Backbone and ligand atoms as CSV (ligand in chain L), in Angstrom:
chain,resi,resn,atom,element,x,y,z
A,1,MET,N,N,-45.887,-5.758,29.099
A,1,MET,CA,C,-45.640,-4.873,27.954
A,1,MET,C,C,-44.240,-4.279,28.001
A,2,ARG,N,N,-43.844,-3.886,29.196
A,2,ARG,CA,C,-42.536,-3.257,29.366
A,2,ARG,C,C,-41.392,-4.207,28.975
A,3,ALA,N,N,-41.519,-5.462,29.371
A,3,ALA,CA,C,-40.476,-6.461,29.074
A,3,ALA,C,C,-40.312,-6.644,27.565
A,4,VAL,N,N,-41.379,-6.608,26.841
A,4,VAL,CA,C,-41.334,-6.783,25.385
A,4,VAL,C,C,-40.566,-5.635,24.717
A,5,THR,N,N,-40.803,-4.439,25.203
A,5,THR,CA,C,-40.128,-3.265,24.651
A,5,THR,C,C,-38.613,-3.372,24.804
A,6,ILE,N,N,-38.169,-3.799,25.997
A,6,ILE,CA,C,-36.726,-3.913,26.264
A,6,ILE,C,C,-36.096,-4.955,25.340
A,7,LEU,N,N,-36.793,-6.065,25.140
A,7,LEU,CA,C,-36.290,-7.124,24.271
A,7,LEU,C,C,-36.080,-6.609,22.848
A,8,CYS,N,N,-37.004,-5.821,22.361
A,8,CYS,CA,C,-36.899,-5.287,21.004
A,8,CYS,C,C,-35.679,-4.385,20.859
A,9,LEU,N,N,-35.432,-3.573,21.844
A,9,LEU,CA,C,-34.270,-2.679,21.813
A,9,LEU,C,C,-32.975,-3.478,21.728
A,10,MET,N,N,-32.896,-4.545,22.548
A,10,MET,CA,C,-31.674,-5.349,22.571
A,10,MET,C,C,-31.445,-6.030,21.227
A,11,LEU,N,N,-32.503,-6.468,20.580
A,11,LEU,CA,C,-32.361,-7.149,19.293
A,11,LEU,C,C,-31.880,-6.191,18.201
A,12,SER,N,N,-32.299,-4.952,18.301
A,12,SER,CA,C,-31.942,-4.017,17.240
A,12,SER,C,C,-30.515,-3.485,17.387
A,13,MET,N,N,-29.950,-3.594,18.582
A,13,MET,CA,C,-28.619,-3.016,18.795
A,13,MET,C,C,-27.487,-3.687,18.009
A,14,PRO,N,N,-27.417,-5.021,17.963
A,14,PRO,CA,C,-26.294,-5.616,17.221
A,14,PRO,C,C,-26.259,-5.185,15.748
A,15,SER,N,N,-27.418,-5.049,15.138
A,15,SER,CA,C,-27.425,-4.670,13.723
A,15,SER,C,C,-26.965,-3.224,13.539
A,16,LEU,N,N,-27.285,-2.369,14.507
A,16,LEU,CA,C,-26.803,-0.982,14.451
A,16,LEU,C,C,-25.283,-0.939,14.520
A,17,ALA,N,N,-24.740,-1.713,15.459
A,17,ALA,CA,C,-23.284,-1.743,15.633
A,17,ALA,C,C,-22.620,-2.273,14.359
A,18,GLY,N,N,-23.241,-3.280,13.759
A,18,GLY,CA,C,-22.682,-3.850,12.533
A,18,GLY,C,C,-22.646,-2.840,11.409
A,19,ALA,N,N,-23.702,-2.086,11.250
A,19,ALA,CA,C,-23.767,-1.085,10.186
A,19,ALA,C,C,-22.686,-0.026,10.386
A,20,ARG,N,N,-22.482,0.350,11.642
A,20,ARG,CA,C,-21.486,1.394,11.923
A,20,ARG,C,C,-20.070,0.927,11.571
A,21,SER,N,N,-19.731,-0.331,11.925
A,21,SER,CA,C,-18.366,-0.786,11.651
A,21,SER,C,C,-18.144,-0.991,10.148
A,22,ASP,N,N,-19.185,-1.357,9.424
A,22,ASP,CA,C,-19.058,-1.481,7.963
A,22,ASP,C,C,-18.686,-0.140,7.336
A,23,THR,N,N,-19.317,0.925,7.805
A,23,THR,CA,C,-19.028,2.262,7.299
A,23,THR,C,C,-17.572,2.617,7.540
A,24,ARG,N,N,-17.080,2.250,8.730
A,24,ARG,CA,C,-15.692,2.577,9.078
A,24,ARG,C,C,-14.712,1.854,8.128
A,25,VAL,N,N,-14.993,0.585,7.825
A,25,VAL,CA,C,-14.130,-0.180,6.922
A,25,VAL,C,C,-14.114,0.458,5.536
A,26,ALA,N,N,-15.290,0.846,5.059
A,26,ALA,CA,C,-15.372,1.453,3.731
A,26,ALA,C,C,-14.554,2.737,3.672
A,27,ARG,N,N,-14.621,3.534,4.730
A,27,ARG,CA,C,-13.863,4.799,4.749
A,27,ARG,C,C,-12.369,4.541,4.718
A,28,SER,N,N,-11.895,3.560,5.506
A,28,SER,CA,C,-10.453,3.330,5.574
A,28,SER,C,C,-9.922,2.833,4.232
A,29,GLN,N,N,-10.773,2.168,3.444
A,29,GLN,CA,C,-10.318,1.705,2.122
A,29,GLN,C,C,-10.253,2.858,1.128
A,30,ASP,N,N,-11.129,3.852,1.299
A,30,ASP,CA,C,-11.108,4.997,0.407
A,30,ASP,C,C,-9.878,5.870,0.643
A,31,GLN,N,N,-9.438,5.943,1.887
A,31,GLN,CA,C,-8.281,6.769,2.228
A,31,GLN,C,C,-7.008,6.045,1.825
A,32,PRO,N,N,-6.225,6.580,0.886
A,32,PRO,CA,C,-4.996,5.866,0.539
A,32,PRO,C,C,-3.990,5.883,1.682
A,33,LYS,N,N,-3.263,4.799,1.797
A,33,LYS,CA,C,-2.200,4.710,2.798
A,33,LYS,C,C,-0.923,5.197,2.128
A,34,VAL,N,N,-0.376,6.282,2.630
A,34,VAL,CA,C,0.832,6.852,2.032
A,34,VAL,C,C,2.056,6.092,2.539
A,35,ILE,N,N,2.833,5.558,1.604
A,35,ILE,CA,C,4.070,4.860,1.956
A,35,ILE,C,C,5.219,5.524,1.203
A,36,ARG,N,N,6.166,6.049,1.960
A,36,ARG,CA,C,7.315,6.731,1.352
A,36,ARG,C,C,8.475,5.758,1.223
A,37,ILE,N,N,9.014,5.659,0.015
A,37,ILE,CA,C,10.129,4.762,-0.233
A,37,ILE,C,C,11.262,5.549,-0.865
A,38,SER,N,N,12.429,5.334,-0.315
A,38,SER,CA,C,13.624,5.982,-0.833
A,38,SER,C,C,14.476,4.945,-1.558
A,39,ALA,N,N,14.951,5.315,-2.751
A,39,ALA,CA,C,15.800,4.421,-3.550
A,39,ALA,C,C,17.229,4.951,-3.541
A,40,GLU,N,N,18.153,4.013,-3.431
A,40,GLU,CA,C,19.567,4.373,-3.425
A,40,GLU,C,C,20.333,3.143,-3.881
A,41,ARG,N,N,21.417,3.322,-4.658
A,41,ARG,CA,C,22.203,2.174,-5.120
A,41,ARG,C,C,22.572,1.282,-3.938
A,42,PHE,N,N,22.154,0.068,-3.772
A,42,PHE,CA,C,21.231,-0.649,-4.647
A,42,PHE,C,C,20.153,-1.249,-3.771
A,43,ALA,N,N,19.354,-0.389,-3.182
A,43,ALA,CA,C,18.320,-0.851,-2.253
A,43,ALA,C,C,17.167,0.136,-2.184
A,44,PHE,N,N,16.029,-0.383,-1.743
A,44,PHE,CA,C,14.878,0.453,-1.425
A,44,PHE,C,C,14.733,0.481,0.099
A,45,THR,N,N,14.381,1.634,0.636
A,45,THR,CA,C,14.150,1.742,2.072
A,45,THR,C,C,12.762,2.331,2.310
A,46,PRO,N,N,11.857,1.637,3.019
A,46,PRO,CA,C,12.043,0.306,3.603
A,46,PRO,C,C,12.083,-0.790,2.531
A,47,GLY,N,N,12.697,-1.910,2.887
A,47,GLY,CA,C,12.826,-3.020,1.950
A,47,GLY,C,C,11.670,-3.996,2.038
A,48,GLU,N,N,10.822,-3.806,3.040
A,48,GLU,CA,C,9.650,-4.680,3.192
A,48,GLU,C,C,8.451,-3.824,3.570
A,49,ILE,N,N,7.372,-3.985,2.798
A,49,ILE,CA,C,6.148,-3.235,3.055
A,49,ILE,C,C,5.049,-4.257,3.316
A,50,VAL,N,N,4.318,-4.080,4.399
A,50,VAL,CA,C,3.233,-5.003,4.741
A,50,VAL,C,C,1.928,-4.208,4.847
A,51,VAL,N,N,0.908,-4.644,4.098
A,51,VAL,CA,C,-0.398,-3.982,4.162
A,51,VAL,C,C,-1.507,-5.030,4.244
A,52,ASP,N,N,-2.672,-4.582,4.688
A,52,ASP,CA,C,-3.850,-5.449,4.679
A,52,ASP,C,C,-4.414,-5.494,3.264
A,53,LYS,N,N,-4.961,-6.647,2.902
A,53,LYS,CA,C,-5.620,-6.791,1.615
A,53,LYS,C,C,-6.729,-5.744,1.477
A,54,GLY,N,N,-6.821,-5.127,0.330
A,54,GLY,CA,C,-7.850,-4.120,0.089
A,54,GLY,C,C,-7.352,-2.697,0.284
A,55,THR,N,N,-6.144,-2.563,0.803
A,55,THR,CA,C,-5.586,-1.228,1.050
A,55,THR,C,C,-5.242,-0.539,-0.271
A,56,THR,N,N,-5.637,0.720,-0.380
A,56,THR,CA,C,-5.164,1.528,-1.497
A,56,THR,C,C,-3.882,2.212,-1.044
A,57,ILE,N,N,-2.790,1.845,-1.695
A,57,ILE,CA,C,-1.484,2.396,-1.315
A,57,ILE,C,C,-1.147,3.552,-2.247
A,58,GLU,N,N,-0.636,4.627,-1.663
A,58,GLU,CA,C,-0.103,5.716,-2.462
A,58,GLU,C,C,1.395,5.759,-2.184
A,59,PHE,N,N,2.173,5.216,-3.131
A,59,PHE,CA,C,3.628,5.213,-2.966
A,59,PHE,C,C,4.187,6.584,-3.332
A,60,HIS,N,N,5.023,7.123,-2.461
A,60,HIS,CA,C,5.771,8.347,-2.762
A,60,HIS,C,C,7.238,7.952,-2.869
A,61,LEU,N,N,7.771,8.045,-4.073
A,61,LEU,CA,C,9.089,7.474,-4.365
A,61,LEU,C,C,10.110,8.561,-4.650
A,62,THR,N,N,11.227,8.502,-3.949
A,62,THR,CA,C,12.316,9.454,-4.191
A,62,THR,C,C,13.632,8.697,-4.279
A,63,SER,N,N,14.618,9.364,-4.858
A,63,SER,CA,C,15.945,8.772,-4.973
A,63,SER,C,C,16.954,9.585,-4.180
A,64,ASP,N,N,17.937,8.889,-3.615
A,64,ASP,CA,C,19.023,9.572,-2.907
A,64,ASP,C,C,20.262,9.689,-3.785
A,65,ASP,N,N,20.191,9.168,-5.010
A,65,ASP,CA,C,21.324,9.338,-5.916
A,65,ASP,C,C,20.834,9.472,-7.366
A,66,THR,N,N,20.896,8.404,-8.131
A,66,THR,CA,C,20.603,8.495,-9.561
A,66,THR,C,C,19.161,8.082,-9.874
A,67,ASP,N,N,18.829,7.997,-11.160
A,67,ASP,CA,C,17.508,7.507,-11.568
A,67,ASP,C,C,17.376,6.022,-11.238
A,68,HIS,N,N,16.216,5.663,-10.744
A,68,HIS,CA,C,15.912,4.253,-10.506
A,68,HIS,C,C,14.538,3.961,-11.087
A,69,GLY,N,N,14.141,2.708,-11.013
A,69,GLY,CA,C,12.801,2.321,-11.427
A,69,GLY,C,C,12.093,1.665,-10.252
A,70,PHE,N,N,10.772,1.542,-10.376
A,70,PHE,CA,C,9.977,0.912,-9.318
A,70,PHE,C,C,8.930,0.066,-10.004
A,71,LYS,N,N,9.183,-1.235,-9.994
A,71,LYS,CA,C,8.276,-2.163,-10.663
A,71,LYS,C,C,7.771,-3.176,-9.646
A,72,ILE,N,N,6.439,-3.327,-9.570
A,72,ILE,CA,C,5.878,-4.388,-8.734
A,72,ILE,C,C,5.590,-5.547,-9.681
A,73,VAL,N,N,6.393,-6.582,-9.583
A,73,VAL,CA,C,6.313,-7.708,-10.511
A,73,VAL,C,C,4.934,-8.368,-10.414
A,74,GLY,N,N,4.326,-8.601,-11.572
A,74,GLY,CA,C,3.013,-9.235,-11.612
A,74,GLY,C,C,1.867,-8.239,-11.592
A,75,THR,N,N,2.200,-6.930,-11.585
A,75,THR,CA,C,1.175,-5.889,-11.639
A,75,THR,C,C,1.538,-4.934,-12.788
A,76,ASP,N,N,0.692,-3.923,-13.002
A,76,ASP,CA,C,1.020,-2.969,-14.072
A,76,ASP,C,C,1.794,-1.761,-13.539
A,77,VAL,N,N,2.265,-1.848,-12.295
A,77,VAL,CA,C,3.053,-0.734,-11.728
A,77,VAL,C,C,4.502,-0.849,-12.194
A,78,ASN,N,N,4.949,0.141,-12.941
A,78,ASN,CA,C,6.344,0.215,-13.391
A,78,ASN,C,C,6.636,1.670,-13.736
A,79,VAL,N,N,7.261,2.369,-12.799
A,79,VAL,CA,C,7.481,3.815,-12.976
A,79,VAL,C,C,8.953,4.157,-12.750
A,80,GLU,N,N,9.312,5.339,-13.194
A,80,GLU,CA,C,10.673,5.826,-12.967
A,80,GLU,C,C,10.713,6.670,-11.703
A,81,ILE,N,N,11.824,6.587,-11.001
A,81,ILE,CA,C,12.059,7.465,-9.852
A,81,ILE,C,C,13.153,8.444,-10.281
A,82,PRO,N,N,12.841,9.737,-10.283
A,82,PRO,CA,C,13.842,10.701,-10.750
A,82,PRO,C,C,15.019,10.812,-9.784
A,83,LYS,N,N,16.145,11.244,-10.321
A,83,LYS,CA,C,17.337,11.355,-9.485
A,83,LYS,C,C,17.146,12.370,-8.359
A,84,ARG,N,N,18.039,12.307,-7.418
A,84,ARG,CA,C,18.018,13.164,-6.221
A,84,ARG,C,C,17.704,14.624,-6.550
A,85,ARG,N,N,16.815,15.180,-5.762
A,85,ARG,CA,C,16.390,16.589,-5.858
A,85,ARG,C,C,15.587,16.899,-7.120
A,86,ARG,N,N,15.166,15.874,-7.855
A,86,ARG,CA,C,14.318,16.117,-9.035
A,86,ARG,C,C,12.860,15.766,-8.746
A,87,GLY,N,N,12.523,15.728,-7.489
A,87,GLY,CA,C,11.129,15.485,-7.115
A,87,GLY,C,C,10.832,14.032,-6.833
A,88,GLU,N,N,9.530,13.743,-6.714
A,88,GLU,CA,C,9.125,12.388,-6.362
A,88,GLU,C,C,8.121,11.872,-7.384
A,89,THR,N,N,8.047,10.559,-7.447
A,89,THR,CA,C,7.022,9.908,-8.258
A,89,THR,C,C,5.949,9.394,-7.314
A,90,VAL,N,N,4.692,9.678,-7.646
A,90,VAL,CA,C,3.582,9.169,-6.829
A,90,VAL,C,C,2.803,8.171,-7.675
A,91,VAL,N,N,2.622,6.985,-7.143
A,91,VAL,CA,C,1.857,5.970,-7.865
A,91,VAL,C,C,0.936,5.257,-6.890
A,92,LYS,N,N,-0.299,5.017,-7.350
A,92,LYS,CA,C,-1.290,4.340,-6.508
A,92,LYS,C,C,-1.380,2.873,-6.904
A,93,TYR,N,N,-1.605,2.057,-5.906
A,93,TYR,CA,C,-1.819,0.639,-6.167
A,93,TYR,C,C,-2.837,0.098,-5.169
A,94,VAL,N,N,-3.866,-0.546,-5.686
A,94,VAL,CA,C,-4.858,-1.175,-4.817
A,94,VAL,C,C,-4.406,-2.611,-4.559
A,95,ALA,N,N,-4.052,-2.882,-3.318
A,95,ALA,CA,C,-3.531,-4.198,-2.939
A,95,ALA,C,C,-4.696,-5.157,-2.722
A,96,ASP,N,N,-5.323,-5.593,-3.825
A,96,ASP,CA,C,-6.512,-6.435,-3.696
A,96,ASP,C,C,-6.204,-7.921,-3.869
A,97,THR,N,N,-4.944,-8.262,-4.031
A,97,THR,CA,C,-4.549,-9.668,-4.141
A,97,THR,C,C,-3.568,-10.011,-3.034
A,98,GLU,N,N,-3.899,-11.081,-2.288
A,98,GLU,CA,C,-3.005,-11.514,-1.222
A,98,GLU,C,C,-1.735,-12.126,-1.783
A,99,GLY,N,N,-0.658,-11.984,-1.032
A,99,GLY,CA,C,0.571,-12.638,-1.439
A,99,GLY,C,C,1.778,-11.759,-1.229
A,100,GLU,N,N,2.919,-12.270,-1.705
A,100,GLU,CA,C,4.166,-11.520,-1.614
A,100,GLU,C,C,4.576,-11.107,-3.015
A,101,PHE,N,N,4.768,-9.828,-3.210
A,101,PHE,CA,C,5.106,-9.292,-4.522
A,101,PHE,C,C,6.519,-8.729,-4.499
A,102,VAL,N,N,7.300,-9.161,-5.462
A,102,VAL,CA,C,8.663,-8.648,-5.575
A,102,VAL,C,C,8.606,-7.265,-6.214
A,103,ILE,N,N,9.308,-6.341,-5.595
A,103,ILE,CA,C,9.488,-5.010,-6.172
A,103,ILE,C,C,10.923,-4.964,-6.675
A,104,GLU,N,N,11.105,-4.537,-7.919
A,104,GLU,CA,C,12.471,-4.467,-8.418
A,104,GLU,C,C,12.720,-3.157,-9.142
A,105,CYS,N,N,13.982,-2.785,-9.181
A,105,CYS,CA,C,14.382,-1.605,-9.925
A,105,CYS,C,C,14.312,-1.947,-11.408
A,106,SER,N,N,13.666,-1.078,-12.185
A,106,SER,CA,C,13.440,-1.383,-13.602
A,106,SER,C,C,14.208,-0.432,-14.517
A,107,ARG,N,N,15.206,0.224,-13.968
A,107,ARG,CA,C,16.009,1.128,-14.778
A,107,ARG,C,C,17.485,0.885,-14.456
A,108,PRO,N,N,18.297,0.610,-15.477
A,108,PRO,CA,C,19.713,0.319,-15.211
A,108,PRO,C,C,20.355,1.427,-14.367
A,109,CYS,N,N,20.966,1.056,-13.246
A,109,CYS,CA,C,21.514,2.074,-12.345
A,109,CYS,C,C,22.898,1.722,-11.834
A,110,GLY,N,N,23.481,0.656,-12.383
A,110,GLY,CA,C,24.841,0.316,-11.971
A,110,GLY,C,C,25.018,-1.170,-11.716
A,111,ALA,N,N,26.161,-1.497,-11.109
A,111,ALA,CA,C,26.571,-2.897,-10.946
A,111,ALA,C,C,25.562,-3.734,-10.161
A,112,GLY,N,N,24.890,-3.128,-9.194
A,112,GLY,CA,C,23.972,-3.900,-8.351
A,112,GLY,C,C,22.527,-3.795,-8.774
A,113,HIS,N,N,22.298,-3.265,-9.981
A,113,HIS,CA,C,20.921,-3.020,-10.442
A,113,HIS,C,C,20.011,-4.233,-10.324
A,114,THR,N,N,20.486,-5.395,-10.797
A,114,THR,CA,C,19.611,-6.576,-10.811
A,114,THR,C,C,19.315,-7.096,-9.399
A,115,ALA,N,N,20.117,-6.685,-8.423
A,115,ALA,CA,C,19.896,-7.132,-7.046
A,115,ALA,C,C,19.080,-6.119,-6.247
A,116,MET,N,N,18.665,-5.048,-6.899
A,116,MET,CA,C,17.964,-3.978,-6.179
A,116,MET,C,C,16.482,-4.329,-6.087
A,117,LYS,N,N,16.087,-4.867,-4.944
A,117,LYS,CA,C,14.728,-5.379,-4.786
A,117,LYS,C,C,14.152,-5.029,-3.409
A,118,ALA,N,N,12.844,-5.125,-3.344
A,118,ALA,CA,C,12.121,-5.006,-2.067
A,118,ALA,C,C,10.955,-5.986,-2.158
A,119,VAL,N,N,10.148,-6.052,-1.113
A,119,VAL,CA,C,9.009,-6.963,-1.150
A,119,VAL,C,C,7.771,-6.275,-0.576
A,120,LEU,N,N,6.635,-6.511,-1.246
A,120,LEU,CA,C,5.338,-6.029,-0.767
A,120,LEU,C,C,4.536,-7.237,-0.319
A,121,LYS,N,N,4.174,-7.245,0.978
A,121,LYS,CA,C,3.377,-8.359,1.504
A,121,LYS,C,C,1.954,-7.899,1.743
A,122,VAL,N,N,1.016,-8.571,1.092
A,122,VAL,CA,C,-0.401,-8.240,1.235
A,122,VAL,C,C,-1.076,-9.365,1.998
A,123,LYS,N,N,-1.611,-9.054,3.190
A,123,LYS,CA,C,-2.172,-10.110,4.049
A,123,LYS,C,C,-3.686,-9.977,4.182
L,1,CUA,CU1,CU,18.233,1.020,-9.173
L,1,CUA,CU2,CU,18.403,-0.190,-11.215
């Protein structure tokens, strides 16, 4: 009788562990990942952002000089970044599609405007 009881306990343990880790994954997806990006003629810093698929990103965008834009090509994210000391733009994006997304400045800001890009990698 005793041996049977021990066997039952062992069988139930893997499913308990599985349920616990599922809860942890769900929580981490609910919590947005804050990524701060600074814009300056003619670059974004950091210029490369890497996240896991499913991550909810909360971009906090500021400028070190003039007005810039922040567009993630192929998504509906396209916002303005106010000039230096005029605050920050916060925009959320759920990275639910794998791939490399070009981020570009979407507001004319000078000679290097069209070259002002970054990349978002979703793995
Ligand atoms: Cu920065 Cu256009």
